[in-house]
A tleap script that builds the chain and sets N, CA, C and O, in Angstrom:
source leaprc.protein.ff14SB
mol = sequence {
  NMET LEU THR PRO PRO PHE PRO VAL THR LEU
  SER ASP GLU ARG ARG LEU ASP ARG ARG ARG
  PHE LEU ALA ALA LEU GLY ALA GLY ALA LEU
  LEU ALA SER GLY GLY ALA TRP PHE ALA ARG
  ARG ARG ASP ALA ARG ALA GLY VAL THR THR
  ALA ILE ALA ALA ALA THR VAL ALA ASP LEU
  ALA PRO GLY GLU ALA ARG VAL VAL ALA GLY
  GLY GLY GLY GLU ALA LEU VAL VAL ARG LEU
  ASN ASP GLY ALA VAL ALA ALA PHE ASP ARG
  ARG CYS PRO HIE LEU GLY CYS PRO VAL VAL
  TRP ALA ALA ALA ASN GLY ARG PHE GLU CYS
  PRO CYS HIE GLY ALA ALA PHE ASP ALA ARG
  THR GLY GLY VAL LEU PHE GLY PRO PRO ARG
  THR GLY LEU ARG PRO ILE THR ILE THR VAL
  ASP GLU GLU CASP
}
set mol.1.N position { 135.132 125.246 48.581 }
set mol.1.CA position { 134.826 124.873 50.062 }
set mol.1.C position { 133.647 124.900 50.691 }
set mol.1.O position { 133.259 126.066 50.758 }
set mol.2.N position { 132.831 124.077 51.227 }
set mol.2.CA position { 131.731 124.084 51.504 }
set mol.2.C position { 131.628 123.983 53.192 }
set mol.2.O position { 132.139 123.032 53.782 }
set mol.3.N position { 130.809 125.221 54.011 }
set mol.3.CA position { 131.206 125.250 54.942 }
set mol.3.C position { 130.126 124.337 56.031 }
set mol.3.O position { 129.013 124.731 55.685 }
set mol.4.N position { 129.975 123.553 56.904 }
set mol.4.CA position { 128.991 122.604 57.792 }
set mol.4.C position { 127.315 123.735 57.073 }
set mol.4.O position { 127.263 124.561 56.161 }
set mol.5.N position { 126.588 123.384 57.709 }
set mol.5.CA position { 125.237 123.996 58.284 }
set mol.5.C position { 125.319 123.933 59.670 }
set mol.5.O position { 125.382 125.119 59.995 }
set mol.6.N position { 125.349 123.371 60.519 }
set mol.6.CA position { 125.317 123.632 61.631 }
set mol.6.C position { 126.607 123.064 62.042 }
set mol.6.O position { 126.740 122.066 61.334 }
set mol.7.N position { 127.901 123.202 63.020 }
set mol.7.CA position { 128.835 123.472 62.728 }
set mol.7.C position { 128.703 122.868 64.494 }
set mol.7.O position { 128.671 123.453 65.576 }
set mol.8.N position { 128.648 121.231 64.027 }
set mol.8.CA position { 128.684 120.678 65.578 }
set mol.8.C position { 130.258 120.365 65.520 }
set mol.8.O position { 131.013 120.921 64.723 }
set mol.9.N position { 130.722 119.254 66.612 }
set mol.9.CA position { 131.584 118.915 66.164 }
set mol.9.C position { 131.699 117.511 67.412 }
set mol.9.O position { 130.934 117.993 68.247 }
set mol.10.N position { 132.111 116.262 67.980 }
set mol.10.CA position { 131.780 114.908 68.260 }
set mol.10.C position { 132.249 115.298 69.394 }
set mol.10.O position { 131.195 115.428 70.017 }
set mol.11.N position { 133.196 115.623 70.224 }
set mol.11.CA position { 132.827 116.628 71.193 }
set mol.11.C position { 131.258 117.312 72.102 }
set mol.11.O position { 130.560 117.043 73.079 }
set mol.12.N position { 131.335 118.108 71.230 }
set mol.12.CA position { 130.161 118.210 72.193 }
set mol.12.C position { 129.051 117.761 71.534 }
set mol.12.O position { 128.226 118.581 71.132 }
set mol.13.N position { 128.907 116.657 71.369 }
set mol.13.CA position { 127.388 115.799 70.838 }
set mol.13.C position { 127.847 115.030 72.292 }
set mol.13.O position { 127.095 115.310 73.225 }
set mol.14.N position { 128.708 114.320 72.547 }
set mol.14.CA position { 129.129 113.915 73.606 }
set mol.14.C position { 129.067 114.297 74.998 }
set mol.14.O position { 128.981 113.740 76.093 }
set mol.15.N position { 129.167 115.808 74.390 }
set mol.15.CA position { 129.524 116.551 76.373 }
set mol.15.C position { 128.230 116.669 76.830 }
set mol.15.O position { 127.405 117.182 76.073 }
set mol.16.N position { 127.633 116.001 78.777 }
set mol.16.CA position { 126.810 116.215 79.585 }
set mol.16.C position { 126.386 117.320 79.883 }
set mol.16.O position { 127.042 118.167 80.489 }
set mol.17.N position { 125.258 117.445 79.500 }
set mol.17.CA position { 125.129 119.181 80.353 }
set mol.17.C position { 125.245 118.804 81.701 }
set mol.17.O position { 125.452 117.682 82.162 }
set mol.18.N position { 125.038 120.210 82.455 }
set mol.18.CA position { 124.009 119.518 83.839 }
set mol.18.C position { 122.521 119.065 83.908 }
set mol.18.O position { 122.018 118.289 84.720 }
set mol.19.N position { 121.622 120.068 82.333 }
set mol.19.CA position { 120.876 119.445 82.516 }
set mol.19.C position { 120.316 117.565 81.999 }
set mol.19.O position { 119.135 117.311 82.235 }
set mol.20.N position { 120.872 116.829 81.582 }
set mol.20.CA position { 120.754 115.641 81.464 }
set mol.20.C position { 121.270 114.812 82.696 }
set mol.20.O position { 120.587 113.942 83.235 }
set mol.21.N position { 122.890 115.258 83.200 }
set mol.21.CA position { 122.342 115.028 84.243 }
set mol.21.C position { 121.384 114.719 84.915 }
set mol.21.O position { 120.584 113.811 85.139 }
set mol.22.N position { 121.805 116.171 85.304 }
set mol.22.CA position { 120.227 116.009 86.555 }
set mol.22.C position { 119.098 115.040 86.553 }
set mol.22.O position { 118.873 114.346 87.545 }
set mol.23.N position { 118.496 114.984 85.644 }
set mol.23.CA position { 117.464 114.372 84.253 }
set mol.23.C position { 118.262 112.816 85.079 }
set mol.23.O position { 118.075 112.682 86.288 }
set mol.24.N position { 118.906 112.003 84.498 }
set mol.24.CA position { 119.700 111.281 84.362 }
set mol.24.C position { 119.754 110.669 85.755 }
set mol.24.O position { 119.635 109.455 85.927 }
set mol.25.N position { 119.874 111.241 86.404 }
set mol.25.CA position { 120.360 111.239 88.099 }
set mol.25.C position { 118.889 110.679 88.949 }
set mol.25.O position { 118.485 109.750 89.650 }
set mol.26.N position { 118.399 112.110 88.257 }
set mol.26.CA position { 116.636 111.453 88.606 }
set mol.26.C position { 115.299 110.675 88.471 }
set mol.26.O position { 114.180 110.583 88.975 }
set mol.27.N position { 116.270 110.051 87.262 }
set mol.27.CA position { 115.291 109.155 87.223 }
set mol.27.C position { 116.097 107.883 88.026 }
set mol.27.O position { 115.353 107.147 88.673 }
set mol.28.N position { 117.067 107.667 88.035 }
set mol.28.CA position { 117.568 106.121 88.433 }
set mol.28.C position { 117.462 105.762 90.036 }
set mol.28.O position { 117.620 104.631 90.496 }
set mol.29.N position { 117.002 107.590 91.210 }
set mol.29.CA position { 116.515 107.891 91.842 }
set mol.29.C position { 115.247 107.484 91.762 }
set mol.29.O position { 115.020 106.810 92.767 }
set mol.30.N position { 114.150 107.562 90.964 }
set mol.30.CA position { 113.175 107.474 90.497 }
set mol.30.C position { 112.970 105.744 90.753 }
set mol.30.O position { 112.297 105.564 91.768 }
set mol.31.N position { 113.314 104.667 90.196 }
set mol.31.CA position { 113.592 104.025 89.334 }
set mol.31.C position { 113.919 103.013 90.756 }
set mol.31.O position { 113.152 102.118 91.111 }
set mol.32.N position { 115.319 103.390 91.526 }
set mol.32.CA position { 115.858 102.515 92.798 }
set mol.32.C position { 115.187 102.929 93.994 }
set mol.32.O position { 115.894 102.517 94.914 }
set mol.33.N position { 114.270 103.481 94.428 }
set mol.33.CA position { 113.487 103.402 95.306 }
set mol.33.C position { 112.391 102.818 95.166 }
set mol.33.O position { 111.984 102.123 96.097 }
set mol.34.N position { 111.230 103.013 93.355 }
set mol.34.CA position { 110.295 101.448 92.958 }
set mol.34.C position { 110.791 100.769 93.508 }
set mol.34.O position { 110.227 100.801 94.602 }
set mol.35.N position { 111.938 99.722 93.562 }
set mol.35.CA position { 112.531 98.976 93.670 }
set mol.35.C position { 112.590 98.726 94.308 }
set mol.35.O position { 112.161 97.574 94.381 }
set mol.36.N position { 113.115 99.273 95.580 }
set mol.36.CA position { 112.745 98.876 97.154 }
set mol.36.C position { 111.436 98.548 97.414 }
set mol.36.O position { 110.916 97.471 97.706 }
set mol.37.N position { 110.925 99.813 97.239 }
set mol.37.CA position { 109.142 99.207 97.421 }
set mol.37.C position { 109.013 98.030 97.234 }
set mol.37.O position { 109.054 97.177 98.120 }
set mol.38.N position { 108.880 97.878 96.334 }
set mol.38.CA position { 107.830 96.640 95.706 }
set mol.38.C position { 108.755 95.594 96.876 }
set mol.38.O position { 108.150 95.208 97.876 }
set mol.39.N position { 110.512 95.103 96.631 }
set mol.39.CA position { 111.367 94.795 97.533 }
set mol.39.C position { 110.965 94.377 99.227 }
set mol.39.O position { 111.177 93.469 100.031 }
set mol.40.N position { 110.173 95.834 99.135 }
set mol.40.CA position { 109.813 95.315 101.062 }
set mol.40.C position { 108.166 94.699 100.944 }
set mol.40.O position { 107.635 93.653 101.319 }
set mol.41.N position { 107.909 95.344 100.564 }
set mol.41.CA position { 106.237 95.058 99.863 }
set mol.41.C position { 105.675 93.536 99.753 }
set mol.41.O position { 104.558 93.083 100.002 }
set mol.42.N position { 107.312 92.686 99.111 }
set mol.42.CA position { 107.063 91.715 98.627 }
set mol.42.C position { 108.121 90.462 100.398 }
set mol.42.O position { 108.281 89.258 100.195 }
set mol.43.N position { 108.381 90.794 101.132 }
set mol.43.CA position { 108.631 90.729 101.981 }
set mol.43.C position { 107.672 90.296 103.246 }
set mol.43.O position { 107.652 89.169 103.742 }
set mol.44.N position { 106.799 91.541 103.711 }
set mol.44.CA position { 105.687 91.445 104.059 }
set mol.44.C position { 104.891 90.660 103.743 }
set mol.44.O position { 104.104 90.320 104.627 }
set mol.45.N position { 104.795 90.261 102.864 }
set mol.45.CA position { 103.874 89.502 103.062 }
set mol.45.C position { 104.482 88.262 102.478 }
set mol.45.O position { 104.253 87.561 101.492 }
set mol.46.N position { 105.227 88.260 103.327 }
set mol.46.CA position { 105.815 86.043 102.885 }
set mol.46.C position { 105.800 86.115 104.304 }
set mol.46.O position { 105.638 84.915 104.523 }
set mol.47.N position { 105.849 86.645 105.443 }
set mol.47.CA position { 105.417 87.253 106.885 }
set mol.47.C position { 104.299 86.659 107.097 }
set mol.47.O position { 104.084 86.176 108.209 }
set mol.48.N position { 103.835 86.616 106.595 }
set mol.48.CA position { 102.671 86.970 107.414 }
set mol.48.C position { 101.128 85.417 106.918 }
set mol.48.O position { 100.699 84.693 106.020 }
set mol.49.N position { 101.024 85.675 107.826 }
set mol.49.CA position { 100.125 83.704 107.960 }
set mol.49.C position { 98.467 83.963 108.381 }
set mol.49.O position { 98.278 84.952 109.089 }
set mol.50.N position { 97.864 83.559 108.191 }
set mol.50.CA position { 96.004 83.964 108.124 }
set mol.50.C position { 95.425 82.368 108.111 }
set mol.50.O position { 95.303 81.544 107.205 }
set mol.51.N position { 95.237 82.352 109.033 }
set mol.51.CA position { 94.503 80.856 110.014 }
set mol.51.C position { 92.595 81.055 109.106 }
set mol.51.O position { 91.744 81.915 108.875 }
set mol.52.N position { 92.921 79.275 108.869 }
set mol.52.CA position { 91.637 79.540 108.119 }
set mol.52.C position { 91.611 77.749 108.721 }
set mol.52.O position { 92.355 77.010 109.366 }
set mol.53.N position { 89.890 77.647 107.850 }
set mol.53.CA position { 89.102 76.777 108.924 }
set mol.53.C position { 89.219 75.471 108.027 }
set mol.53.O position { 88.778 75.620 106.887 }
set mol.54.N position { 89.855 73.919 108.409 }
set mol.54.CA position { 90.178 73.117 107.104 }
set mol.54.C position { 89.068 72.194 107.814 }
set mol.54.O position { 89.003 71.578 108.877 }
set mol.55.N position { 88.249 72.394 106.734 }
set mol.55.CA position { 86.783 71.350 106.945 }
set mol.55.C position { 86.601 70.022 108.232 }
set mol.55.O position { 86.034 70.196 109.311 }
set mol.56.N position { 87.116 68.975 107.858 }
set mol.56.CA position { 87.587 68.193 108.372 }
set mol.56.C position { 88.299 67.636 108.535 }
set mol.56.O position { 87.822 66.826 107.739 }
set mol.57.N position { 90.048 66.684 109.175 }
set mol.57.CA position { 90.663 66.418 108.323 }
set mol.57.C position { 91.573 65.154 108.618 }
set mol.57.O position { 92.750 64.822 108.757 }
set mol.58.N position { 89.839 64.495 108.627 }
set mol.58.CA position { 89.149 63.137 109.283 }
set mol.58.C position { 89.476 62.710 107.638 }
set mol.58.O position { 90.150 61.812 107.134 }
set mol.59.N position { 88.777 63.646 107.166 }
set mol.59.CA position { 88.560 63.316 105.725 }
set mol.59.C position { 90.021 62.900 104.137 }
set mol.59.O position { 90.249 62.124 103.209 }
set mol.60.N position { 90.525 64.038 104.811 }
set mol.60.CA position { 92.028 63.273 104.095 }
set mol.60.C position { 92.066 61.658 104.625 }
set mol.60.O position { 91.831 60.867 105.538 }
set mol.61.N position { 92.420 61.807 103.656 }
set mol.61.CA position { 93.227 60.935 103.695 }
set mol.61.C position { 94.866 61.350 104.068 }
set mol.61.O position { 95.264 62.511 104.171 }
set mol.62.N position { 95.940 59.789 104.292 }
set mol.62.CA position { 97.786 60.143 104.429 }
set mol.62.C position { 97.795 61.356 103.540 }
set mol.62.O position { 96.920 62.212 103.674 }
set mol.63.N position { 98.337 61.420 103.025 }
set mol.63.CA position { 99.406 61.431 101.470 }
set mol.63.C position { 98.122 62.811 100.880 }
set mol.63.O position { 98.473 63.673 100.075 }
set mol.64.N position { 96.970 62.767 101.348 }
set mol.64.CA position { 96.416 63.977 100.126 }
set mol.64.C position { 95.246 65.901 100.553 }
set mol.64.O position { 94.639 66.731 101.229 }
set mol.65.N position { 95.570 65.568 99.892 }
set mol.65.CA position { 96.179 67.234 99.557 }
set mol.65.C position { 94.604 67.651 99.543 }
set mol.65.O position { 93.835 66.748 99.212 }
set mol.66.N position { 93.874 69.285 99.960 }
set mol.66.CA position { 93.202 69.739 98.916 }
set mol.66.C position { 92.880 70.892 99.271 }
set mol.66.O position { 92.848 71.287 100.437 }
set mol.67.N position { 92.471 71.871 97.754 }
set mol.67.CA position { 92.502 73.247 97.990 }
set mol.67.C position { 91.044 73.882 98.645 }
set mol.67.O position { 89.912 73.413 98.519 }
set mol.68.N position { 91.572 75.397 99.561 }
set mol.68.CA position { 90.444 75.093 100.162 }
set mol.68.C position { 90.096 76.931 100.281 }
set mol.68.O position { 91.101 77.400 100.817 }
set mol.69.N position { 89.467 77.648 100.099 }
set mol.69.CA position { 89.875 79.574 100.808 }
set mol.69.C position { 90.081 79.413 101.274 }
set mol.69.O position { 90.203 78.260 101.688 }
set mol.70.N position { 90.433 80.602 101.873 }
set mol.70.CA position { 91.514 81.289 102.818 }
set mol.70.C position { 92.856 81.821 102.631 }
set mol.70.O position { 93.755 81.615 101.816 }
set mol.71.N position { 92.756 82.308 103.291 }
set mol.71.CA position { 94.302 83.336 103.927 }
set mol.71.C position { 94.413 84.099 101.819 }
set mol.71.O position { 95.100 83.808 100.840 }
set mol.72.N position { 93.335 85.077 102.097 }
set mol.72.CA position { 93.217 85.518 100.393 }
set mol.72.C position { 93.100 85.399 99.426 }
set mol.72.O position { 92.882 86.203 98.519 }
set mol.73.N position { 93.309 83.698 99.471 }
set mol.73.CA position { 92.785 83.452 97.883 }
set mol.73.C position { 92.688 82.264 97.951 }
set mol.73.O position { 91.689 81.893 98.568 }
set mol.74.N position { 93.625 81.125 97.383 }
set mol.74.CA position { 93.214 79.509 97.473 }
set mol.74.C position { 94.892 78.860 98.870 }
set mol.74.O position { 95.930 79.502 99.032 }
set mol.75.N position { 94.611 77.795 99.426 }
set mol.75.CA position { 95.671 77.554 100.004 }
set mol.75.C position { 95.332 75.536 99.651 }
set mol.75.O position { 94.363 74.778 99.706 }
set mol.76.N position { 96.545 75.458 99.363 }
set mol.76.CA position { 96.832 74.295 100.039 }
set mol.76.C position { 96.782 72.713 100.913 }
set mol.76.O position { 97.768 71.977 100.875 }
set mol.77.N position { 95.954 72.456 101.416 }
set mol.77.CA position { 96.181 71.526 102.936 }
set mol.77.C position { 96.392 70.613 102.919 }
set mol.77.O position { 95.496 70.015 102.323 }
set mol.78.N position { 97.602 69.585 103.452 }
set mol.78.CA position { 98.214 68.102 102.906 }
set mol.78.C position { 98.045 68.003 104.399 }
set mol.78.O position { 98.232 68.824 105.298 }
set mol.79.N position { 97.514 66.389 104.392 }
set mol.79.CA position { 97.563 66.102 105.174 }
set mol.79.C position { 99.071 65.068 105.261 }
set mol.79.O position { 98.633 64.233 104.470 }
set mol.80.N position { 99.829 64.771 105.454 }
set mol.80.CA position { 101.016 64.231 105.535 }
set mol.80.C position { 101.564 62.061 106.318 }
set mol.80.O position { 100.998 61.629 107.322 }
set mol.81.N position { 102.403 61.392 105.717 }
set mol.81.CA position { 101.771 60.236 105.636 }
set mol.81.C position { 102.055 59.832 107.561 }
set mol.81.O position { 101.603 58.836 108.127 }
set mol.82.N position { 102.966 61.010 108.263 }
set mol.82.CA position { 102.918 61.196 109.827 }
set mol.82.C position { 101.502 61.323 110.482 }
set mol.82.O position { 101.441 60.853 111.618 }
set mol.83.N position { 100.515 61.793 110.051 }
set mol.83.CA position { 99.040 62.169 110.283 }
set mol.83.C position { 99.735 64.253 110.151 }
set mol.83.O position { 99.693 64.462 108.939 }
set mol.84.N position { 99.948 64.803 110.441 }
set mol.84.CA position { 100.547 65.874 110.615 }
set mol.84.C position { 99.352 66.396 109.425 }
set mol.84.O position { 98.701 65.490 108.906 }
set mol.85.N position { 99.163 67.322 109.145 }
set mol.85.CA position { 98.206 68.981 108.670 }
set mol.85.C position { 98.908 70.146 108.794 }
set mol.85.O position { 99.027 70.946 109.722 }
set mol.86.N position { 99.582 70.065 107.111 }
set mol.86.CA position { 100.247 71.642 106.542 }
set mol.86.C position { 99.467 71.865 105.984 }
set mol.86.O position { 98.628 71.116 105.484 }
set mol.87.N position { 99.645 73.718 105.916 }
set mol.87.CA position { 99.052 74.099 104.780 }
set mol.87.C position { 99.672 75.318 104.359 }
set mol.87.O position { 100.112 76.132 105.171 }
set mol.88.N position { 99.743 75.529 102.679 }
set mol.88.CA position { 100.557 77.052 102.546 }
set mol.88.C position { 99.529 77.125 101.535 }
set mol.88.O position { 98.709 76.280 101.175 }
set mol.89.N position { 99.845 78.886 100.966 }
set mol.89.CA position { 99.037 79.581 100.364 }
set mol.89.C position { 100.231 78.995 98.286 }
set mol.89.O position { 101.424 78.898 98.000 }
set mol.90.N position { 98.791 78.786 97.439 }
set mol.90.CA position { 98.912 77.933 96.403 }
set mol.90.C position { 99.266 79.050 95.701 }
set mol.90.O position { 98.608 78.668 94.733 }
set mol.91.N position { 99.869 80.437 95.195 }
set mol.91.CA position { 99.786 81.182 94.580 }
set mol.91.C position { 101.358 80.300 94.490 }
set mol.91.O position { 101.443 79.591 95.493 }
set mol.92.N position { 102.648 80.148 93.547 }
set mol.92.CA position { 104.458 79.943 93.370 }
set mol.92.C position { 104.469 81.279 94.210 }
set mol.92.O position { 103.538 82.081 94.122 }
set mol.93.N position { 105.806 81.533 95.213 }
set mol.93.CA position { 106.652 82.824 94.655 }
set mol.93.C position { 107.405 83.329 93.575 }
set mol.93.O position { 107.959 84.428 93.568 }
set mol.94.N position { 107.415 82.354 92.500 }
set mol.94.CA position { 108.269 82.383 91.843 }
set mol.94.C position { 107.501 83.914 90.848 }
set mol.94.O position { 107.871 85.088 90.812 }
set mol.95.N position { 106.710 83.432 90.379 }
set mol.95.CA position { 105.530 83.451 89.258 }
set mol.95.C position { 103.764 84.097 89.217 }
set mol.95.O position { 102.989 84.763 88.530 }
set mol.96.N position { 103.849 83.491 90.225 }
set mol.96.CA position { 102.392 83.109 90.499 }
set mol.96.C position { 101.099 82.187 90.504 }
set mol.96.O position { 99.926 82.274 90.867 }
set mol.97.N position { 101.849 81.360 89.972 }
set mol.97.CA position { 100.711 80.749 88.918 }
set mol.97.C position { 100.379 79.193 89.929 }
set mol.97.O position { 101.381 78.658 90.403 }
set mol.98.N position { 99.570 78.807 90.098 }
set mol.98.CA position { 98.749 77.898 90.986 }
set mol.98.C position { 100.195 76.172 91.627 }
set mol.98.O position { 101.106 75.563 91.065 }
set mol.99.N position { 99.792 76.145 92.476 }
set mol.99.CA position { 100.920 74.776 93.123 }
set mol.99.C position { 99.360 74.160 92.845 }
set mol.99.O position { 98.205 74.577 92.925 }
set mol.100.N position { 100.208 72.635 92.387 }
set mol.100.CA position { 99.770 71.509 92.621 }
set mol.100.C position { 100.230 70.791 93.664 }
set mol.100.O position { 101.312 70.948 94.229 }
set mol.101.N position { 99.254 69.868 93.951 }
set mol.101.CA position { 99.857 68.251 94.049 }
set mol.101.C position { 100.636 67.160 93.831 }
set mol.101.O position { 99.958 66.437 93.100 }
set mol.102.N position { 101.615 66.662 94.037 }
set mol.102.CA position { 101.873 65.747 93.224 }
set mol.102.C position { 101.956 64.591 95.000 }
set mol.102.O position { 102.373 64.847 96.130 }
set mol.103.N position { 101.232 63.180 94.279 }
set mol.103.CA position { 100.590 61.752 95.573 }
set mol.103.C position { 101.862 61.736 95.896 }
set mol.103.O position { 102.524 61.997 96.901 }
set mol.104.N position { 102.263 60.994 93.713 }
set mol.104.CA position { 103.701 60.007 93.700 }
set mol.104.C position { 104.117 60.507 94.060 }
set mol.104.O position { 103.282 60.846 94.898 }
set mol.105.N position { 105.635 61.533 94.446 }
set mol.105.CA position { 106.507 62.289 94.423 }
set mol.105.C position { 106.117 63.089 95.913 }
set mol.105.O position { 107.224 63.622 95.993 }
set mol.106.N position { 105.620 63.437 96.780 }
set mol.106.CA position { 104.668 63.388 97.977 }
set mol.106.C position { 105.702 64.708 98.182 }
set mol.106.O position { 106.632 64.784 98.985 }
set mol.107.N position { 104.969 66.371 96.594 }
set mol.107.CA position { 105.674 67.729 97.369 }
set mol.107.C position { 104.532 67.983 96.213 }
set mol.107.O position { 103.860 67.268 95.470 }
set mol.108.N position { 104.718 69.787 96.536 }
set mol.108.CA position { 104.335 70.701 95.713 }
set mol.108.C position { 104.836 70.813 95.103 }
set mol.108.O position { 106.041 70.596 95.226 }
set mol.109.N position { 103.972 71.486 93.324 }
set mol.109.CA position { 105.150 71.203 92.249 }
set mol.109.C position { 104.278 72.377 91.422 }
set mol.109.O position { 103.076 72.642 91.418 }
set mol.110.N position { 104.983 72.732 90.993 }
set mol.110.CA position { 104.421 73.844 90.130 }
set mol.110.C position { 104.993 73.481 88.872 }
set mol.110.O position { 106.105 73.003 88.644 }
set mol.111.N position { 103.524 73.955 87.633 }
set mol.111.CA position { 103.339 73.521 86.745 }
set mol.111.C position { 104.385 73.959 85.355 }
set mol.111.O position { 104.997 73.471 84.405 }
set mol.112.N position { 103.976 75.592 86.224 }
set mol.112.CA position { 104.549 76.531 85.336 }
set mol.112.C position { 106.536 76.601 84.927 }
set mol.112.O position { 106.826 76.840 83.755 }
set mol.113.N position { 107.252 76.468 85.555 }
set mol.113.CA position { 108.050 76.197 85.841 }
set mol.113.C position { 108.984 74.593 86.150 }
set mol.113.O position { 110.071 74.300 85.652 }
set mol.114.N position { 108.597 74.198 86.599 }
set mol.114.CA position { 109.042 72.994 87.060 }
set mol.114.C position { 109.685 72.488 88.645 }
set mol.114.O position { 110.385 71.609 89.148 }
set mol.115.N position { 108.927 73.677 88.994 }
set mol.115.CA position { 109.616 74.487 90.765 }
set mol.115.C position { 109.177 73.040 91.846 }
set mol.115.O position { 108.100 72.518 91.556 }
set mol.116.N position { 109.879 72.477 92.913 }
set mol.116.CA position { 109.229 71.499 93.743 }
set mol.116.C position { 109.041 72.673 94.535 }
set mol.116.O position { 109.152 73.870 94.270 }
set mol.117.N position { 108.604 71.795 95.986 }
set mol.117.CA position { 108.685 72.379 97.543 }
set mol.117.C position { 108.226 71.467 98.109 }
set mol.117.O position { 107.244 70.869 97.670 }
set mol.118.N position { 109.033 71.041 99.590 }
set mol.118.CA position { 108.061 70.235 100.005 }
set mol.118.C position { 107.957 70.294 101.289 }
set mol.118.O position { 108.596 70.695 102.261 }
set mol.119.N position { 106.363 69.465 100.872 }
set mol.119.CA position { 105.615 69.324 101.787 }
set mol.119.C position { 105.042 69.245 103.382 }
set mol.119.O position { 103.960 68.866 103.830 }
set mol.120.N position { 106.278 69.782 104.039 }
set mol.120.CA position { 105.823 70.078 106.186 }
set mol.120.C position { 106.313 71.158 105.897 }
set mol.120.O position { 106.007 71.986 106.755 }
set mol.121.N position { 107.247 71.788 104.702 }
set mol.121.CA position { 107.238 73.326 105.853 }
set mol.121.C position { 107.719 73.958 104.210 }
set mol.121.O position { 108.756 74.474 104.625 }
set mol.122.N position { 107.731 74.191 103.146 }
set mol.122.CA position { 106.944 74.385 102.297 }
set mol.122.C position { 108.394 75.251 101.086 }
set mol.122.O position { 108.317 76.230 100.344 }
set mol.123.N position { 109.329 74.496 101.337 }
set mol.123.CA position { 110.569 75.120 100.918 }
set mol.123.C position { 111.153 74.801 99.769 }
set mol.123.O position { 110.616 73.719 99.530 }
set mol.124.N position { 111.871 75.004 98.918 }
set mol.124.CA position { 112.471 75.182 97.367 }
set mol.124.C position { 113.101 73.811 97.774 }
set mol.124.O position { 113.907 73.700 98.698 }
set mol.125.N position { 112.513 72.443 96.748 }
set mol.125.CA position { 113.543 71.595 96.252 }
set mol.125.C position { 114.154 71.826 95.367 }
set mol.125.O position { 115.302 71.790 95.810 }
set mol.126.N position { 114.220 72.118 94.082 }
set mol.126.CA position { 114.547 72.571 93.129 }
set mol.126.C position { 113.427 73.969 92.277 }
set mol.126.O position { 112.658 74.614 92.989 }
set mol.127.N position { 113.495 74.173 91.137 }
set mol.127.CA position { 113.254 75.443 90.066 }
set mol.127.C position { 113.658 76.904 90.445 }
set mol.127.O position { 114.647 77.317 91.051 }
set mol.128.N position { 112.727 77.475 89.972 }
set mol.128.CA position { 113.850 79.107 89.844 }
set mol.128.C position { 113.590 80.237 90.701 }
set mol.128.O position { 114.119 81.347 90.644 }
set mol.129.N position { 112.352 79.653 91.828 }
set mol.129.CA position { 111.590 79.640 93.037 }
set mol.129.C position { 112.638 79.844 93.925 }
set mol.129.O position { 113.292 78.884 94.332 }
set mol.130.N position { 112.997 81.568 94.452 }
set mol.130.CA position { 113.409 81.827 95.916 }
set mol.130.C position { 113.568 81.801 96.983 }
set mol.130.O position { 114.349 82.496 97.632 }
set mol.131.N position { 112.756 80.882 97.406 }
set mol.131.CA position { 111.993 81.503 98.882 }
set mol.131.C position { 111.250 80.957 98.400 }
set mol.131.O position { 111.138 80.978 97.175 }
set mol.132.N position { 110.117 79.957 99.533 }
set mol.132.CA position { 109.560 78.847 99.684 }
set mol.132.C position { 107.911 80.092 99.675 }
set mol.132.O position { 107.578 81.272 99.787 }
set mol.133.N position { 107.247 78.341 99.396 }
set mol.133.CA position { 105.276 78.139 99.593 }
set mol.133.C position { 105.277 79.323 100.891 }
set mol.133.O position { 106.194 79.527 101.686 }
set mol.134.N position { 104.501 79.725 100.849 }
set mol.134.CA position { 103.969 80.523 102.226 }
set mol.134.C position { 103.158 79.923 103.078 }
set mol.134.O position { 102.211 79.286 102.617 }
set mol.135.N position { 103.365 80.003 104.543 }
set mol.135.CA position { 102.902 79.130 104.812 }
set mol.135.C position { 101.271 79.263 106.083 }
set mol.135.O position { 101.666 80.303 106.608 }
set mol.136.N position { 100.268 79.048 106.634 }
set mol.136.CA position { 99.383 79.128 105.729 }
set mol.136.C position { 98.852 78.609 107.466 }
set mol.136.O position { 98.682 77.408 107.680 }
set mol.137.N position { 98.645 79.594 108.541 }
set mol.137.CA position { 98.189 78.927 109.786 }
set mol.137.C position { 96.505 78.543 109.427 }
set mol.137.O position { 95.713 79.141 108.698 }
set mol.138.N position { 96.334 77.350 110.224 }
set mol.138.CA position { 95.124 75.894 110.115 }
set mol.138.C position { 94.651 76.084 111.493 }
set mol.138.O position { 95.454 76.153 112.423 }
set mol.139.N position { 93.539 76.161 111.643 }
set mol.139.CA position { 92.737 76.378 112.911 }
set mol.139.C position { 92.042 74.118 112.813 }
set mol.139.O position { 90.828 74.011 112.638 }
set mol.140.N position { 92.366 73.563 112.861 }
set mol.140.CA position { 91.131 71.846 112.802 }
set mol.140.C position { 89.936 71.934 113.519 }
set mol.140.O position { 90.034 72.610 114.543 }
set mol.141.N position { 89.001 71.526 113.325 }
set mol.141.CA position { 87.633 71.995 113.293 }
set mol.141.C position { 87.259 70.354 112.876 }
set mol.141.O position { 86.785 70.176 111.754 }
set mol.142.N position { 87.520 68.889 113.980 }
set mol.142.CA position { 86.991 67.850 113.574 }
set mol.142.C position { 86.126 66.723 113.958 }
set mol.142.O position { 86.050 65.527 113.673 }
set mol.143.N position { 85.259 67.881 115.007 }
set mol.143.CA position { 83.772 67.765 115.234 }
set mol.143.C position { 83.024 67.980 113.829 }
set mol.143.O position { 82.962 66.758 113.692 }
set mol.144.N position { 82.613 68.295 113.061 }
set mol.144.CA position { 82.325 69.127 111.705 }
set mol.144.C position { 81.851 67.105 110.618 }
set mol.144.O position { 81.532 67.104 109.429 }
savepdb mol mol.pdb
quit
């Protein structure tokens, strides 16, 4: 009769000792705190608006949009059909793809995943983003 070279039973292999338990607990706590930090950073970024100068709003025809530098990146400034002006961060909140103005549809669209955003509010019309476009505060300089 042969004896096994190392006498280990199945119950011993599945046994969780204190060291493994504490290591798993520490790893879980680290992952949870990291996720909370990233979520807080995203929420903090979403509430910030930045003033940019829109060159001459008179140059924008109703229903026309222009990409301008500002707000720590690029912004889309659109003159709505009623003459109001709106500006939003050009990055899609889903994965950061550059959003474009779809004049035929009167809305902002993300070409990466087909999301659409309201031109007046920046809110999500459809698609994967859970939040709308970040608004940018603009100063209108009609004298230049």
